[in-house]
VOFI-904159 format. One record per residue: residue in one letter; x, y, z of N, C-alpha, C in turn. Coordinates in pm, 1 decimal. Layout:
VOFI-904159
FIGU  res       n_x       n_y       n_z      ca_x      ca_y      ca_z       c_x       c_y       c_z
FIGU    A         X         Y         Z         X         Y         Z         X         Y         Z
...
***
This chain:
VOFI-904159
FIGU  res       n_x       n_y       n_z      ca_x      ca_y      ca_z       c_x       c_y       c_z
FIGU    X   11940.1   12336.8    9277.4   11839.8   12240.9    9229.5   11719.1   12242.7    9323.0
FIGU    X   11595.8   12236.7    9268.8   11476.7   12238.7    9353.8   11459.6   12107.4    9430.8
FIGU    X   11381.6   12116.0    9537.6   11345.3   11995.2    9610.3   11258.0   11906.8    9521.8
FIGU    X   11276.1   11775.2    9534.4   11179.6   11687.3    9469.5   11129.1   11578.0    9563.2
FIGU    X   11175.2   11578.5    9691.1   11126.0   11478.9    9786.8   11128.6   11536.7    9927.7
FIGU    X   11028.9   11498.3   10007.5   11021.4   11538.7   10147.9   10986.7   11415.4   10230.3
FIGU    X   11063.5   11392.3   10336.9   11035.0   11281.4   10427.9   10998.4   11337.7   10564.8
FIGU    X   10921.4   11259.5   10638.4   10867.2   11306.2   10765.5   10885.9   11201.9   10875.1
FIGU    X   10914.8   11250.2   10994.2   10893.2   11174.0   11115.9   10742.3   11175.8   11143.4
FIGU    X   10696.3   11097.7   11242.4   10553.6   11094.4   11273.7   10523.4   11155.0   11410.9
FIGU    X   10559.6   11081.6   11517.9   10526.7   11125.3   11653.2   10586.4   11261.3   11684.6
FIGU    X   10503.4   11348.7   11736.6   10542.0   11484.9   11776.4   10590.2   11570.0   11659.0
FIGU    X   10563.6   11521.0   11539.4   10586.3   11600.0   11418.3   10452.7   11628.6   11350.9
FIGU    X   10372.9   11523.3   11330.9   10242.5   11538.9   11267.2   10128.1   11539.9   11368.0
FIGU    X   10157.1   11503.5   11492.8   10058.6   11511.0   11601.8   10134.3   11517.5   11733.9
FIGU    X   10063.6   11556.7   11838.5   10120.8   11563.8   11972.9   10108.5   11424.7   12034.2
FIGU    X   10222.0   11358.5   12056.6   10219.1   11217.3   12094.5   10218.7   11193.2   12244.4
FIGU    X   10258.6   11291.2   12324.8   10265.5   11269.4   12468.5   10135.3   11219.2   12528.3
FIGU    X   10024.0   11287.0   12505.0    9897.1   11239.3   12561.6    9854.5   11102.3   12509.9
FIGU    X    9889.5   11071.6   12385.7    9854.1   10940.9   12328.4    9920.8   10829.0   12407.8
FIGU    X   10051.2   10840.9   12430.1   10124.1   10737.4   12502.1   10089.7   10736.2   12650.4
FIGU    X   10064.8   10853.9   12708.1   10027.6   10860.3   12850.0    9897.1   10785.5   12875.8
FIGU    X    9810.4   10780.5   12776.3    9685.0   10705.1   12788.8    9703.5   10558.7   12749.8
FIGU    X    9774.6   10534.0   12639.8    9786.8   10398.2   12587.9    9864.3   10305.7   12681.6
FIGU    X    9970.2   10357.1   12742.1   10058.7   10271.9   12822.2    9985.8   10207.7   12940.9
FIGU    X    9924.8   10284.8   13032.2    9857.2   10219.0   13144.8    9726.7   10150.7   13105.1
FIGU    X    9657.2   10205.2   13004.5    9525.3   10152.8   12970.5    9533.7   10012.9   12911.4
FIGU    X    9627.3    9990.5   12819.3    9635.3    9856.2   12760.8    9684.0    9755.2   12863.0
FIGU    X    9770.8    9797.8   12953.9    9822.6    9703.3   13053.5    9714.3    9668.7   13155.1
FIGU    X    9633.0    9765.0   13192.8    9522.0    9736.5   13282.6    9422.8    9641.8   13215.9
FIGU    X    9398.3    9663.1   13086.8    9310.5    9572.5   13012.1    9366.2    9430.0   13013.9
FIGU    X    9495.8    9416.4   12987.9    9557.8    9283.2   12989.0    9542.5    9218.5   13125.9
FIGU    X    9567.9    9293.5   13232.0    9558.2    9238.9   13367.6    9416.7    9189.8   13396.4
FIGU    X    9318.2    9266.7   13355.2    9179.2    9227.0   13379.2    9144.4    9097.7   13306.6
FIGU    X    9193.4    9083.5   13182.5    9165.4    8960.2   13107.1    9233.9    8839.5   13169.8
FIGU    X    9358.8    8857.3   13207.4    9435.6    8745.5   13264.3    9379.3    8707.0   13400.5
FIGU    X    9344.7    8804.8   13481.1    9289.8    8775.6   13613.7    9154.5    8705.7   13605.7
FIGU    X    9083.6    8719.1   13493.3    8951.5    8658.6   13477.7    8956.1    8520.0   13414.6
FIGU    X    9074.8    8469.2   13381.6    9084.9    8336.0   13321.8    9035.3    8230.1   13420.7
FIGU    X    8974.3    8122.7   13370.7    8920.4    8019.1   13461.2    9025.9    7960.8   13555.4
FIGU    X    9147.9    7946.0   13506.9    9256.0    7890.3   13589.6    9353.7    8000.3   13630.8
FIGU    X    9298.6    8118.6   13659.5    9382.8    8234.1   13688.7    9465.3    8212.5   13815.1
FIGU    X    9583.3    8274.3   13814.0    9666.7    8276.1   13932.8    9593.1    8357.3   14039.8
FIGU    X    9604.6    8312.8   14165.5    9530.5    8379.1   14272.8    9571.9    8525.8   14285.8
FIGU    X    9700.2    8552.9   14277.7    9747.7    8690.2   14295.6    9725.3    8768.6   14167.6
FIGU    X    9663.6    8887.4   14174.5    9640.3    8967.4   14053.8    9770.5    9000.4   13981.5
FIGU    X    9761.1    9010.6   13849.4    9879.8    9034.9   13767.7    9950.6    9163.4   13808.3
FIGU    X    9874.8    9269.4   13832.4    9939.0    9398.0   13861.5   10002.7    9402.7   13999.4
FIGU    X    9968.2    9308.1   14086.2   10038.8    9298.2   14214.4   10174.5    9231.5   14194.6
FIGU    X   10178.6    9129.3   14112.8   10305.6    9061.6   14082.8   10391.4    9143.7   13988.2
FIGU    X   10324.9    9205.5   13891.1   10396.4    9282.0   13787.8   10326.9    9416.1   13767.3
FIGU    X   10355.6    9513.4   13851.5   10299.9    9647.6   13827.1   10354.3    9704.8   13696.4
FIGU    X   10293.9    9812.3   13651.9   10332.0    9873.0   13524.8   10482.0    9901.2   13518.1
FIGU    X   10539.9    9946.8   13627.1   10683.3    9978.2   13627.4   10767.6    9854.0   13600.5
FIGU    X   10721.5    9737.2   13645.7   10797.0    9613.7   13620.5   10786.2    9573.7   13473.3
FIGU    X   10671.0    9591.0   13415.1   10653.4    9567.4   13271.8   10747.9    9657.0   13192.0
FIGU    X   10759.5    9781.9   13231.4   10850.1    9874.6   13163.9   10995.7    9834.8   13185.6
FIGU    X   11026.8    9784.0   13304.8   11164.3    9739.2   13331.6   11200.5    9620.7   13242.4
FIGU    X   11106.9    9528.5   13223.9   11132.3    9412.1   13138.2   11158.0    9458.8   12995.3
FIGU    X   11082.7    9556.4   12948.5   11106.7    9608.7   12813.8   11247.9    9667.0   12803.1
FIGU    X   11289.5    9741.9   12904.2   11424.7    9799.8   12902.1   11530.7    9690.9   12903.1
FIGU    X   11507.5    9585.4   12978.2   11605.9    9476.3   12982.8   11614.1    9403.6   12849.1
FIGU    X   11502.2    9392.3   12779.2   11503.8    9329.6   12646.7   11585.2    9412.4   12548.4
FIGU    X   11574.7    9543.8   12556.8   11654.8    9629.1   12469.3   11803.3    9608.3   12494.0
FIGU    X   11840.4    9585.8   12619.8   11981.0    9561.7   12652.5   12024.3    9422.3   12609.3
FIGU    X   11936.8    9324.3   12622.7   11970.2    9186.0   12587.3   11972.2    9163.2   12437.2
FIGU    X   11889.9    9237.4   12365.1   11878.5    9220.2   12219.3   11902.1    9354.7   12151.9
FIGU    X   12024.9    9404.5   12152.3   12051.7    9540.5   12102.8   12012.5    9561.3   11957.1
FIGU    X   12021.1    9458.6   11873.3   11982.5    9476.8   11733.0   11833.1    9501.3   11718.3
FIGU    X   11755.3    9456.5   11817.9   11610.0    9473.1   11812.2   11560.9    9585.1   11902.3
FIGU    X   11652.4    9665.1   11956.2   11613.1    9766.7   12054.2   11515.7    9868.7   11995.7
FIGU    X   11522.6    9889.7   11864.4   11434.0    9986.7   11802.0   11304.5    9927.1   11750.1
FIGU    X   11290.5    9795.7   11758.2   11168.3    9730.2   11711.3   11069.4    9727.7   11827.4
FIGU    X   11000.5    9839.0   11845.9   10916.8    9855.6   11964.2   10802.0    9755.5   11968.4
FIGU    X   10753.8    9712.0   11854.3   10645.7    9613.4   11852.6   10694.7    9481.3   11910.2
FIGU    X   10809.0    9435.7   11862.7   10863.4    9308.7   11913.2   10897.3    9318.8   12060.7
FIGU    X   10960.3    9428.2   12102.2   10999.5    9446.4   12241.9   10876.6    9443.5   12332.3
FIGU    X   10774.6    9516.1   12294.9   10655.6    9525.5   12379.8   10584.6    9390.8   12392.7
FIGU    X   10565.2    9323.1   12281.0   10495.0    9194.8   12287.4   10578.7    9089.8   12359.6
FIGU    X   10709.3    9087.3   12334.6   10796.4    8991.2   12401.8   10798.2    9015.0   12553.1
FIGU    X   10794.1    9140.4   12595.1   10790.5    9171.0   12738.1   10665.0    9113.7   12802.9
FIGU    X   10552.3    9124.2   12733.1   10429.2    9067.3   12787.6   10437.0    8915.6   12794.7
FIGU    X   10497.2    8853.3   12694.4   10514.4    8707.8   12698.6   10596.7    8669.1   12821.0
FIGU    X   10708.3    8736.0   12843.6   10797.3    8698.4   12953.0   10731.7    8717.0   13088.7
FIGU    X   10660.9    8826.1   13108.0   10599.7    8847.5   13239.7   10482.3    8752.5   13262.3
FIGU    X   10408.2    8718.4   13155.1   10297.6    8623.5   13171.2   10348.2    8482.5   13198.1
FIGU    X   10459.8    8446.1   13137.5   10520.9    8316.4   13169.2   10564.5    8312.9   13315.1
FIGU    X   10627.2    8419.9   13359.9   10671.6    8424.5   13499.3   10552.5    8428.4   13594.8
FIGU    X   10442.7    8483.6   13548.6   10321.2    8488.5   13629.9   10258.4    8350.7   13644.8
FIGU    X   10295.9    8256.5   13556.2   10248.4    8119.6   13570.0   10163.2    8069.1   13456.6
FIGU    X   10145.6    8148.8   13350.3   10067.4    8101.3   13236.7   10149.5    8005.5   13152.2
FIGU    X   10080.5    7917.7   13080.1   10150.3    7828.7   12987.8   10207.0    7910.3   12872.4
FIGU    X   10298.7    7850.1   12798.8   10360.9    7920.8   12687.2   10256.0    7963.5   12584.2
FIGU    X   10165.7    7872.7   12549.0   10064.6    7904.4   12447.2    9971.1    8014.9   12495.8
FIGU    X    9929.0    8005.6   12622.4    9837.0    8106.1   12676.3    9905.9    8241.3   12689.8
FIGU    X   10032.8    8239.5   12732.9   10108.1    8364.7   12745.9   10120.5    8433.1   12610.7
FIGU    X   10151.8    8357.8   12507.1   10166.3    8416.9   12374.5   10032.0    8468.3   12321.3
FIGU    X    9926.5    8394.6   12348.3    9794.1    8436.8   12302.4    9755.7    8571.4   12365.1
FIGU    X    9776.4    8585.7   12495.7    9734.1    8707.8   12563.0    9833.2    8821.4   12541.0
FIGU    X    9959.1    8789.4   12517.3   10054.3    8895.1   12480.7   10015.7    8954.8   12345.8
FIGU    X    9976.6    8871.0   12253.0    9933.0    8920.6   12122.1    9807.5    9007.2   12136.8
FIGU    X    9713.5    8961.8   12219.3    9591.2    9039.9   12240.5    9622.6    9172.1   12310.2
FIGU    X    9713.1    9167.5   12407.4    9751.7    9290.1   12476.5    9819.8    9388.5   12383.4
FIGU    X    9902.2    9335.6   12294.3    9969.5    9423.1   12198.1    9869.5    9486.1   12101.9
FIGU    X    9772.1    9409.3   12056.0    9671.3    9464.8   11965.1    9588.8    9571.9   12036.1
FIGU    X    9563.5    9552.2   12166.9    9492.9    9654.8   12242.4    9576.5    9782.5   12250.4
FIGU    X    9706.5    9765.6   12272.2    9796.0    9881.4   12274.1    9795.0    9953.2   12139.6
FIGU    X    9802.3    9877.2   12030.9    9809.4    9939.6   11899.4    9681.8   10015.6   11865.8
FIGU    X    9567.9    9967.0   11910.3    9443.6   10040.6   11888.2    9449.7   10176.3   11957.6
FIGU    X    9501.2   10178.4   12079.8    9515.0   10302.9   12154.0    9625.2   10390.1   12095.0
FIGU    X    9730.6   10326.5   12046.9    9845.3   10396.8   11989.5    9805.4   10478.1   11866.7
FIGU    X    9704.7   10430.0   11795.6    9662.3   10496.9   11672.9    9547.6   10595.2   11694.9
FIGU    X    9511.1   10617.4   11818.7    9406.9   10715.3   11848.3    9471.3   10852.4   11859.0
FIGU    X    9516.2   10902.6   11746.3    9591.0   11028.8   11741.9    9505.6   11137.5   11678.6
FIGU    X    9539.5   11260.9   11710.7    9472.6   11376.5   11650.3    9574.4   11451.2   11565.1
FIGU    X    9567.7   11430.5   11434.9    9658.0   11500.7   11344.1    9640.2   11651.1   11358.8
FIGU    X    9750.0   11724.2   11350.5    9736.6   11868.9   11343.8    9650.8   11902.2   11221.6
FIGU    X    9562.4   11999.1   11232.1    9467.0   12024.5   11122.6    9533.2   12063.9   10991.2
FIGU    X    9655.9   12112.5   10996.5    9724.0   12154.1   10873.1    9780.8   12035.5   10793.9
FIGU    X    9789.1   11917.7   10857.0    9864.9   11807.4   10797.7    9802.2   11756.4   10668.3
FIGU    X    9676.4   11718.3   10671.0    9615.1   11657.4   10552.7    9610.5   11754.0   10434.2
FIGU    X    9566.8   11879.1   10451.0    9571.5   11972.2   10336.2    9712.2   11992.9   10282.1
FIGU    X    9811.4   11992.5   10371.2    9949.9   12009.1   10328.7    9992.7   11891.7   10240.7
FIGU    X    9960.3   11770.4   10283.8    9996.2   11653.3   10203.8    9918.4   11648.7   10072.7
FIGU    X    9793.0   11687.3   10078.3    9713.4   11689.4    9955.2    9778.2   11779.4    9850.8
FIGU    X    9829.3   11893.9    9894.2    9892.2   11987.5    9800.5   10028.2   11937.7    9755.0
FIGU    X   10107.6   11887.2    9847.6   10245.2   11849.2    9814.4   10253.9   11719.8    9735.1
FIGU    X   10157.3   11631.0    9751.3   10162.8   11503.7    9678.1   10160.0   11525.5    9527.6
FIGU    X   10112.4   11641.3    9483.9   10108.2   11670.3    9340.4   10244.0   11716.6    9287.9
FIGU    X   10331.8   11757.6    9379.6   10458.2   11817.2    9335.8   10581.7   11740.1    9380.9
FIGU    X   10575.7   11681.9    9499.7   10693.0   11615.3    9557.1   10664.6   11466.9    9580.0
FIGU    X   10771.8   11389.3    9581.5   10761.0   11252.4    9629.9   10775.5   11258.4    9781.8
FIGU    X   10685.2   11189.7    9851.5   10677.1   11201.2    9996.1   10707.8   11067.2   10062.5
FIGU    X   10770.0   11073.8   10180.1   10804.3   10951.5   10252.1   10795.3   10969.2   10402.9
FIGU    X   10792.7   10856.7   10470.8   10794.0   10852.0   10617.5   10920.5   10779.4   10661.8
FIGU    X   10989.4   10835.3   10761.9   11100.8   10767.0   10828.0   11075.3   10779.1   10977.3
FIGU    X   11037.8   10669.6   11041.4   11000.8   10674.5   11182.7   11068.4   10563.4   11261.8
FIGU    X   11098.7   10593.9   11386.8   11145.5   10491.1   11480.0   11028.7   10424.8   11551.5
FIGU    X   10909.5   10478.7   11534.6   10792.3   10425.6   11602.6   10729.2   10311.0   11526.3
FIGU    X   10615.0   10266.4   11576.3   10546.8   10153.0   11512.9   10405.8   10188.9   11467.1
FIGU    X   10382.9   10316.7   11442.2   10253.2   10357.1   11387.5   10240.6   10308.2   11243.4
FIGU    X   10125.0   10251.1   11212.6   10094.6   10206.1   11077.3   10008.5   10314.6   11011.8
FIGU    X   10066.6   10390.8   10918.6    9993.0   10504.3   10861.8    9869.7   10459.1   10783.7
FIGU    X    9861.4   10329.9   10750.8    9740.5   10280.6   10684.5    9621.0   10289.7   10778.2
FIGU    X    9646.8   10279.1   10908.3    9538.7   10288.5   11006.3    9497.4   10433.8   11030.1
FIGU    X    9573.9   10527.0   10977.1    9540.2   10668.4   10987.6    9488.1   10723.4   10855.0
FIGU    X    9474.2   10636.9   10756.2    9428.0   10676.4   10622.1    9518.7   10782.3   10560.7
FIGU    X    9649.3   10768.1   10585.9    9746.4   10861.7   10530.0    9836.6   10797.8   10424.9
FIGU    X    9834.3   10666.1   10414.6    9934.7   10597.7   10334.6    9928.9   10634.2   10187.1
FIGU    X    9812.3   10678.3   10137.7    9802.3   10710.7    9995.2    9883.5   10833.8    9958.4
FIGU    X    9929.5   10908.9   10058.5   10010.9   11026.9   10031.5   10158.4   10991.9   10008.0
FIGU    X   10201.7   10871.7   10052.0   10345.1   10844.5   10062.6   10392.1   10740.6    9961.6
FIGU    X   10508.2   10770.0    9903.7   10570.3   10678.2    9809.2   10657.5   10574.9    9879.2
FIGU    X   10701.2   10604.8   10000.4   10783.8   10509.8   10076.0   10757.5   10531.1   10223.8
FIGU    X   10752.4   10421.2   10298.7   10733.3   10425.1   10443.9   10841.9   10339.3   10506.2
FIGU    X   10928.5   10401.6   10585.3   11041.4   10332.6   10647.9   11017.6   10323.7   10797.6
FIGU    X   11001.6   10200.5   10848.4   10996.3   10176.1   10992.6   11137.3   10136.9   11034.8
FIGU    X   11213.3   10236.5   11078.7   11357.5   10217.7   11097.8   11389.7   10112.8   11204.0
FIGU    X   11309.3   10107.0   11310.2   11335.7   10007.8   11414.6   11320.1    9866.2   11364.5
FIGU    X   11220.9    9843.5   11279.9   11196.6    9708.9   11229.4   11302.7    9665.4   11129.1
FIGU    X   11375.7    9762.2   11071.4   11487.1    9724.7   10984.8   11618.1    9718.6   11063.6
FIGU    X   11605.0    9722.0   11198.3   11720.7    9711.5   11289.8   11821.8    9822.7   11265.5
FIGU    X   11771.1    9940.0   11230.6   11859.1   10055.1   11206.5   11786.1   10182.0   11248.3
FIGU    X   11750.8   10194.0   11377.3   11675.9   10313.5   11419.3   11756.1   10440.5   11399.4
FIGU    X   11685.3   10547.8   11366.4   11750.0   10678.6   11358.6   11821.9   10706.9   11489.9
FIGU    X   11940.9   10764.3   11485.1   12004.4   10839.2   11376.0   12089.1   10756.7   11278.9
FIGU    X   12074.0   10625.9   11276.0   12144.9   10545.3   11176.8   12116.3   10601.5   11037.4
FIGU    X   12216.5   10603.0   10952.8   12200.1   10662.2   10819.5   12118.5   10574.7   10724.6
FIGU    X   12109.2   10445.0   10752.8   12047.7   10353.7   10657.0   11901.5   10384.1   10624.3
FIGU    X   11816.6   10415.7   10722.9   11678.7   10447.3   10681.9   11668.6   10570.9   10594.2
FIGU    X   11753.2   10669.6   10617.8   11752.6   10789.9   10533.8   11799.3   10757.6   10392.6
FIGU    X   11909.3   10682.1   10382.8   11962.0   10647.5   10250.7   11864.6   10558.2   10174.4
FIGU    X   11798.5   10467.8   10247.0   11698.5   10381.7   10183.2   11583.0   10463.9   10130.2
FIGU    X   11537.9   10560.5   10210.0   11426.5   10645.2   10167.0   11463.9   10728.4   10045.3
FIGU    X   11580.9   10790.2   10049.2   11624.8   10874.5    9937.6   11634.9   10792.1    9808.8
FIGU    X   11694.4   10673.4    9820.8   11707.9   10587.7    9702.7   11571.3   10542.5    9652.0
FIGU    X   11482.4   10505.4    9744.0   11349.2   10459.3    9703.6   11267.9   10570.7    9640.0
FIGU    X   11294.8   10694.6    9679.1   11223.8   10808.5    9622.7   11286.7   10856.8    9491.8
FIGU    X   11397.0   10793.4    9453.2   11459.5   10824.5    9325.2   11523.8   10960.8    9318.7
FIGU    X   11583.5   11003.3    9431.4   11643.9   11135.5    9433.3   11782.1   11129.0    9496.8
FIGU    X   11840.0   11245.8    9522.0   11968.8   11259.2    9587.9   11948.9   11335.7    9718.9
FIGU    X   12035.8   11314.9    9819.2   12015.8   11383.6    9947.5   12000.4   11534.1    9935.5
FIGU    X   12078.1   11597.5    9848.4   12072.9   11743.8    9841.1   11942.0   11795.4    9781.0
FIGU    X   11861.7   11704.9    9723.9   11732.0   11743.9    9669.9   11616.9   11695.5    9757.0
FIGU    X   11650.8   11652.6    9878.2   11549.5   11599.8    9969.6   11549.8   11678.5   10100.1
FIGU    X   11434.8   11686.2   10161.8   11415.7   11753.3   10289.7   11357.3   11653.1   10388.2
FIGU    X   11413.8   11650.2   10510.2   11355.0   11567.7   10615.8   11300.8   11658.2   10725.4
FIGU    X   11184.8   11621.3   10778.6   11116.5   11701.1   10879.8   11094.8   11615.3   11003.7
FIGU    X   11142.6   11661.7   11119.8   11123.7   11585.3   11242.4   11145.5   11669.5   11365.4
FIGU    X   11108.2   11613.3   11481.0   11116.5   11688.8   11606.2   11242.0   11658.8   11686.4
FIGU    X   11313.7   11551.9   11653.8   11428.8   11512.9   11735.4   11558.4   11567.4   11674.9
FIGU    X   11631.5   11643.3   11754.8   11752.4   11709.2   11705.8   11856.8   11609.4   11657.6
FIGU    X   11882.1   11505.8   11735.0   11984.9   11407.4   11699.1   11933.7   11310.1   11593.9
FIGU    X   11816.7   11252.3   11618.8   11767.9   11142.1   11535.8   11715.6   11188.1   11400.4
FIGU    X   11660.2   11305.6   11395.5   11602.8   11356.5   11270.4   11693.5   11459.7   11203.9
FIGU    X   11720.0   11567.8   11276.0   11783.7   11684.1   11214.4   11929.1   11657.4   11178.9
FIGU    X   12010.6   11623.2   11278.4   12153.4   11602.9   11251.0   12176.4   11480.8   11163.2
FIGU    X   12096.1   11375.5   11183.4   12113.0   11254.6   11101.4   12091.0   11285.1   10953.8
FIGU    X   11987.8   11363.8   10922.7   11960.7   11398.4   10783.3   12063.5   11497.9   10729.8
FIGU    X   12097.2   11598.1   10809.4   12190.2   11702.9   10765.1   12327.6   11646.2   10733.3
FIGU    X   12371.5   11548.7   10812.2   12504.4   11488.6   10788.0   12512.3   11419.8   10652.4
FIGU    X   12399.1   11375.9   10602.1   12396.4   11307.0   10473.0   12382.8   11404.1   10355.5
FIGU    X   12369.9   11533.2   10385.6   12355.0   11631.7   10280.2   12212.2   11671.5   10252.2
FIGU    X   12117.0   11618.4   10330.8   11977.4   11656.0   10314.1   11951.5   11791.2   10379.9
FIGU    X   11849.5   11858.7   10335.2   11795.0   11969.9   10410.9   11715.0   11910.9   10527.6
FIGU    X   11701.8   11987.0   10635.7   11627.2   11935.9   10750.8   11551.9   12050.4   10817.0
FIGU    X   11429.2   12021.5   10856.6   11351.1   12115.2   10936.9   11329.9   12053.2   11073.6
FIGU    X   11371.5   12129.2   11173.8   11354.1   12087.7   11312.4   11222.1   12143.1   11364.3
FIGU    X   11127.9   12052.7   11395.3   11003.3   12093.6   11458.9   11031.4   12103.6   11608.8
FIGU    X   11063.0   12221.7   11653.4   11097.2   12243.0   11794.8   10968.6   12254.3   11876.4
FIGU    X   10898.2   12141.1   11884.7   10766.8   12141.0   11949.8   10776.1   12172.2   12098.6
FIGU    X   10890.7   12139.6   12159.9   10908.7   12167.2   12302.9   10963.1   12306.9   12327.2
FIGU    X   10980.0   12380.6   12218.9   11029.2   12518.6   12226.4   11158.3   12526.7   12308.5
FIGU    X   11254.3   12444.4   12266.7   11383.7   12443.8   12335.1   11461.9   12571.7   12310.3
FIGU    X   11420.1   12646.3   12209.4   11479.8   12776.9   12187.5   11577.9   12779.9   12072.6
FIGU    X   11619.2   12899.4   12041.8   11714.8   12919.8   11932.9   11849.6   12856.6   11966.1
FIGU    X   11914.7   12804.6   11865.9   12051.0   12753.5   11878.4   12119.5   12775.0   11744.6
FIGU    X   12249.4   12761.8   11746.0   12321.8   12776.2   11619.1   12285.6   12658.9   11528.6
FIGU    X   12235.9   12689.1   11411.9   12189.8   12585.0   11321.0   12296.3   12554.7   11216.8
FIGU    X   12322.2   12427.1   11192.4   12416.8   12390.2   11086.7   12361.9   12427.4   10949.4
FIGU    X   12445.2   12421.3   10847.8   12395.5   12448.4   10711.7   12279.9   12355.5   10675.7
FIGU    X   12184.7   12407.2   10602.0   12069.2   12333.9   10549.5   11968.1   12295.5   10657.5
FIGU    X   11979.2   12352.8   10776.9   11885.8   12321.2   10886.1   11802.2   12444.9   10918.1
FIGU    X   11672.5   12424.4   10939.4   11578.4   12532.3   10967.9   11494.9   12493.8   11089.6
FIGU    X   11464.7   12591.8   11170.3   11388.6   12566.2   11292.9   11249.9   12629.2   11283.4
FIGU    X   11146.9   12550.5   11320.0   11011.4   12602.1   11336.2   10957.0   12541.8   11465.5
FIGU    X   10847.4   12594.5   11513.9   10788.7   12539.7   11636.5   10662.7   12458.8   11610.4
FIGU    X   10614.9   12459.8   11487.4   10492.9   12384.5   11454.0   10495.4   12353.6   11305.1
FIGU    X   10434.3   12240.6   11271.9   10433.7   12197.0   11132.5   10361.8   12297.1   11041.9
FIGU    X   10275.1   12380.6   11098.5   10204.2   12479.3   11014.9   10300.0   12579.0   10949.3
FIGU    X   10421.5   12591.9   11003.7   10519.6   12683.7   10946.6   10598.1   12621.8   10831.2
FIGU    X   10579.0   12493.1   10809.4   10660.5   12420.5   10712.7   10644.2   12468.0   10568.0
FIGU    X   10522.1   12497.7   10520.3   10509.7   12542.1   10380.5   10595.4   12663.4   10348.0
FIGU    X   10613.0   12755.0   10443.5   10696.9   12871.0   10418.9   10842.4   12833.9   10396.4
FIGU    X   10891.0   12734.9   10472.7   11029.9   12688.4   10456.2   11045.8   12620.7   10320.9
FIGU    X   10950.6   12535.7   10285.4   10958.7   12464.9   10157.4   10956.0   12564.0   10041.4
FIGU    X   10868.9   12662.6   10048.8   10863.7   12763.3    9941.9   10995.2   12839.8    9933.3
FIGU    X   11054.9   12869.6   10046.2   11183.4   12942.6   10048.1   11292.5   12857.8    9984.6
FIGU    X   11295.0   12728.6   10014.2   11397.3   12640.8    9956.5   11380.5   12630.7    9805.4
FIGU    X   11256.0   12617.9    9761.8   11232.5   12610.5    9617.1   11268.5   12742.1    9548.3
FIGU    X   11237.5   12852.5    9611.8   11268.9   12983.7    9552.9   11419.2   13004.2    9543.0
FIGU    X   11491.3   12959.2    9646.2   11636.9   12977.0    9648.3   11704.6   12896.5    9538.5
FIGU    X   11637.7   12791.8    9493.3   11699.6   12704.7    9392.4   11675.5   12752.7    9250.3
FIGU    X   11591.9   12855.5    9236.4   11561.2   12903.8    9100.5   11676.9   12983.4    9042.1
***
């Protein structure tokens, strides 16, 4: 049977995410510190002296341990971490929440400053005419802010549904929402465990975007390896041809 649906991961599948996060993480936190330190009733000690970036990251990790069901909801974890450190820094509850929200919005603006691989938009333009397309991500990117949402019939933010990949639920939800069966669907992602094996175990085809060039390995049935998304059309054409 031919493919009739394709789902995609986002980070490090449709763009190179390392530089995005390397910039967003310290930049938004420095912005938050500058705003808090400039408040009229600011604490004498600068925020980054009391809570350097590493401490902010530690608080996020502790929240994941304390709230395991929300460990994949990166938006909630990040904003809650800012609330907790600002409260400990001495801000009132209302002020801490106000600036945590502002800090999170600053992070999200930086988070969406991505450079799509040049092949992505033409690929979606062509495939949207033939396949039902979906997103399954553990991240918190809002594809509406990237002007990509018109390509997709379903968008699954797995962390926000408390079932981050490799949990089967986001895949099954996507397949059902796309009106197909796993064996007629293909998932594309860069993570071997969270994307490739999770989809393959359900009977889906899977393409591993080996962006880090980890090298050849024995591939399970229905799994294909490429090093860049530009190679994907060849795999899709091969799958469709094999089904004829």
